[in-house]
C-alpha positions as CSV (number, residue, x, y, z in Angstrom):
1,M,-17.8,-1.0,-9.6
2,T,-15.0,0.5,-11.6
3,L,-11.5,-0.2,-10.1
4,Q,-9.7,2.9,-9.5
5,I,-7.0,4.2,-7.0
6,G,-8.2,3.7,-3.6
7,A,-10.6,0.9,-4.2
8,T,-10.2,-2.6,-2.6
9,A,-8.3,-5.0,-4.8
10,P,-10.5,-8.2,-5.4
11,D,-9.5,-11.3,-3.7
12,F,-9.5,-14.3,-5.8
13,E,-8.1,-17.9,-5.9
14,A,-5.9,-18.9,-8.9
15,E,-3.7,-21.7,-10.2
16,T,-0.2,-20.4,-10.8
17,T,3.1,-21.8,-12.1
18,E,4.0,-22.2,-8.3
19,G,0.7,-23.8,-7.4
20,P,-2.6,-22.5,-6.1
21,I,-2.9,-19.4,-4.2
22,T,-5.6,-17.3,-2.5
23,F,-4.5,-13.9,-3.3
24,Y,-5.1,-12.0,0.2
25,D,-3.1,-14.9,1.9
26,W,-0.4,-14.7,-0.6
27,V,0.2,-11.1,-0.3
28,G,-0.1,-11.1,3.6
29,D,1.1,-8.0,5.1
30,S,3.3,-7.1,2.1
31,W,2.9,-5.0,-0.9
32,A,2.2,-6.5,-4.3
33,V,2.6,-5.9,-7.9
34,L,0.1,-7.8,-10.2
35,F,1.1,-7.3,-13.8
36,S,-0.9,-9.1,-16.8
37,H,-0.3,-10.4,-20.1
38,P,-2.5,-11.2,-23.0
39,K,-1.0,-14.6,-23.9
40,S,2.0,-16.7,-23.3
41,F,4.9,-16.7,-26.0
42,T,4.3,-13.1,-26.9
43,P,7.7,-11.1,-27.6
44,I,7.2,-8.0,-25.7
45,C,5.9,-9.8,-22.6
46,T,8.8,-12.2,-22.8
47,T,11.2,-9.3,-22.2
48,E,9.1,-7.9,-19.5
49,L,8.8,-11.1,-17.6
50,G,12.6,-11.8,-17.8
51,Y,13.4,-8.2,-16.6
52,M,11.0,-8.5,-13.7
53,A,12.8,-11.6,-12.6
54,S,16.1,-9.9,-12.9
55,I,15.3,-7.1,-10.6
56,K,13.2,-9.1,-8.2
57,P,15.8,-8.4,-5.5
58,E,14.9,-4.7,-5.6
59,F,11.2,-5.6,-4.9
60,D,12.2,-7.9,-2.3
61,R,14.1,-5.2,-0.6
62,R,10.9,-3.2,-0.6
63,D,8.8,-5.8,0.7
64,V,6.9,-6.0,-2.5
65,K,5.8,-9.4,-3.9
66,I,5.5,-10.0,-7.7
67,L,2.6,-11.9,-9.4
68,G,2.4,-12.1,-13.1
69,L,-0.9,-13.3,-15.1
70,S,-1.2,-14.7,-18.5
71,V,-4.5,-15.8,-20.1
72,D,-3.2,-19.5,-20.6
73,P,-3.1,-22.9,-19.0
74,V,-0.2,-23.6,-16.5
75,D,1.7,-25.9,-18.8
76,E,1.9,-23.3,-21.4
77,N,3.2,-20.6,-18.8
78,Q,5.8,-23.1,-17.5
79,R,7.0,-23.8,-21.0
80,W,7.1,-20.1,-21.7
81,S,9.2,-19.7,-18.6
82,E,11.9,-21.8,-20.4
83,D,11.8,-19.6,-23.4
84,I,12.0,-16.5,-21.0
85,E,15.2,-17.9,-19.3
86,E,16.7,-18.8,-22.7
87,T,16.2,-15.4,-24.3
88,Q,16.4,-13.0,-21.3
89,G,18.9,-14.8,-19.1
90,T,16.6,-15.0,-16.0
91,A,13.5,-17.3,-15.6
92,P,10.4,-16.0,-13.7
93,N,11.2,-16.3,-10.1
94,Y,7.7,-15.5,-9.0
95,P,4.4,-17.1,-9.7
96,I,2.5,-16.5,-13.1
97,I,-1.3,-16.8,-12.7
98,S,-2.7,-19.2,-15.4
99,D,-6.2,-17.3,-16.1
100,E,-7.4,-19.6,-18.7
101,D,-11.1,-19.1,-17.4
102,F,-10.6,-15.2,-17.4
103,T,-11.6,-15.0,-13.6
104,V,-9.0,-12.7,-12.7
105,S,-8.9,-10.6,-15.9
106,K,-12.7,-9.9,-15.3
107,L,-12.4,-9.2,-11.7
108,Y,-9.7,-6.6,-12.4
109,E,-11.8,-5.3,-15.4
110,M,-9.2,-6.1,-18.0
111,L,-11.7,-8.3,-20.0
112,P,-15.4,-7.9,-20.5
113,A,-17.6,-9.7,-18.1
114,D,-19.2,-11.9,-21.1
115,V,-16.0,-13.2,-22.2
116,S,-16.3,-17.0,-22.4
117,G,-14.8,-20.0,-24.3
118,D,-11.6,-21.7,-24.6
119,A,-8.4,-19.4,-23.9
120,G,-6.6,-21.3,-26.6
121,D,-8.9,-20.1,-29.2
122,R,-8.2,-16.5,-28.3
123,T,-5.3,-14.4,-30.0
124,P,-3.1,-11.9,-28.2
125,A,-5.3,-9.2,-29.9
126,D,-8.4,-10.7,-28.3
127,N,-6.8,-10.1,-25.0
128,Q,-4.9,-6.9,-25.7
129,T,-6.6,-5.0,-22.7
130,V,-4.8,-7.5,-20.4
131,R,-1.8,-5.2,-20.1
132,N,-2.1,-3.9,-16.7
133,V,0.1,-3.1,-13.8
134,F,-1.5,-2.8,-10.3
135,V,0.3,-1.9,-7.1
136,I,-1.5,-3.1,-4.1
137,G,-0.8,-2.0,-0.5
138,P,-0.7,-4.1,2.6
139,D,-4.2,-2.8,3.2
140,K,-5.4,-4.5,-0.1
141,K,-6.2,-1.0,-1.6
142,I,-5.1,-0.2,-5.1
143,K,-2.4,2.3,-5.1
144,L,-1.4,2.6,-8.8
145,I,-2.9,1.5,-12.2
146,L,-0.9,1.5,-15.3
147,V,-2.3,0.3,-18.6
148,Y,-0.1,-0.3,-21.7
149,P,-0.5,-1.1,-25.3
150,M,0.7,-4.4,-26.8
151,T,3.4,-2.8,-28.8
152,T,5.0,-0.8,-25.8
153,G,7.3,-2.6,-23.2
154,R,6.6,-1.6,-19.6
155,N,9.0,0.3,-17.5
156,F,9.4,-1.4,-14.4
157,D,12.1,0.9,-13.1
158,E,9.4,3.5,-13.0
159,V,7.2,1.2,-10.9
160,L,9.9,0.8,-8.4
161,R,10.1,4.7,-8.4
162,V,6.5,5.0,-7.7
163,I,6.7,2.3,-5.0
164,D,9.5,4.3,-3.3
165,S,7.1,7.3,-3.3
166,L,4.1,5.4,-2.1
167,Q,5.9,3.8,0.8
168,L,7.4,7.1,2.0
169,T,4.3,9.0,1.6
170,A,2.1,6.4,3.3
171,N,4.3,6.9,6.5
172,H,5.0,10.7,6.2
173,K,2.7,13.6,5.5
174,V,4.5,14.7,2.5
175,A,4.2,14.3,-1.4
176,T,6.8,13.9,-4.2
177,P,7.5,16.1,-6.9
178,V,8.1,15.5,-10.8
179,N,10.6,12.9,-11.4
180,W,11.4,12.5,-7.7
181,V,13.7,9.8,-6.7
182,Q,15.1,8.5,-3.3
183,G,17.1,11.3,-1.6
184,D,15.2,14.2,-3.5
185,K,13.5,16.9,-1.6
186,V,9.8,16.4,-1.0
187,I,6.8,18.8,-0.6
188,I,4.8,18.9,2.8
189,A,1.2,17.7,2.3
190,G,-1.5,20.3,1.9
191,S,-3.2,18.7,4.8
192,V,-0.6,19.8,7.2
193,S,-0.9,23.4,8.4
194,N,2.2,25.8,9.1
195,D,1.7,25.2,12.9
196,Q,1.9,21.5,12.4
197,A,4.7,21.6,10.0
198,K,6.9,23.7,12.4
199,E,6.7,20.8,14.8
200,T,8.1,18.4,12.2
201,Y,10.4,20.8,10.5
202,P,11.6,23.5,13.1
203,E,14.3,24.7,10.8
204,G,11.6,25.8,8.5
205,W,11.2,25.0,4.6
206,E,11.7,26.5,1.2
207,E,8.4,28.2,0.1
208,P,8.7,29.5,-3.4
209,K,5.0,29.7,-3.1
210,P,2.6,29.5,0.1
211,Y,1.4,26.1,-1.5
212,M,4.8,24.7,-2.1
213,R,6.7,23.9,1.1
214,I,9.8,22.0,0.3
215,V,11.9,20.0,2.7
216,P,14.5,17.2,2.7
217,A,12.9,13.8,2.5
218,P,12.4,12.0,5.8
219,E,14.2,8.6,6.2
220,P,12.1,6.0,4.8
221,V,10.5,3.6,7.5
222,K,12.4,0.3,7.7
């Protein structure tokens, strides 16, 4: 089955830089971001892992757990963490999966099922498709998939923006328009009739077109 938005995120057991985990147990009732890397000691990924560490308090505030992945052994990823701290100013403060047997990369369809052999014999180019971001909800469903090329660093501020939208729209029958950020107006979901909308928004809404009913954003659920 092809992984897509709305699919159940595969559960797995893995060794990480913070010890073994079982994914579902580790996530618990929180949200999660799983972001993957083709190999340790790669330059673009070094900047990404360091930046994620520096903004981890923003994910914590949203009850989102961060989980990295690299197709290398634990000791390699631990040594890489030292380089990340030295060059980026912040060491990874979240676990990094050491996916040297490719189990998670295959489960999440980032590598073909027939990949085998020693992870140390593979180059970053061999693993270039291991450059995904998955946002996973407390229900263990995939809410977002982003896939990046090796030459383009990921925008984790955008991931935070999307999480804000996902968490808001999970609790309110609204959708967020282009470039939305917290505090901006939202659009009443199409599944809500006008009669139902009047119960929630008795003062009405802006309606440039019948299918665009614009209202102030509801307060996020704490």
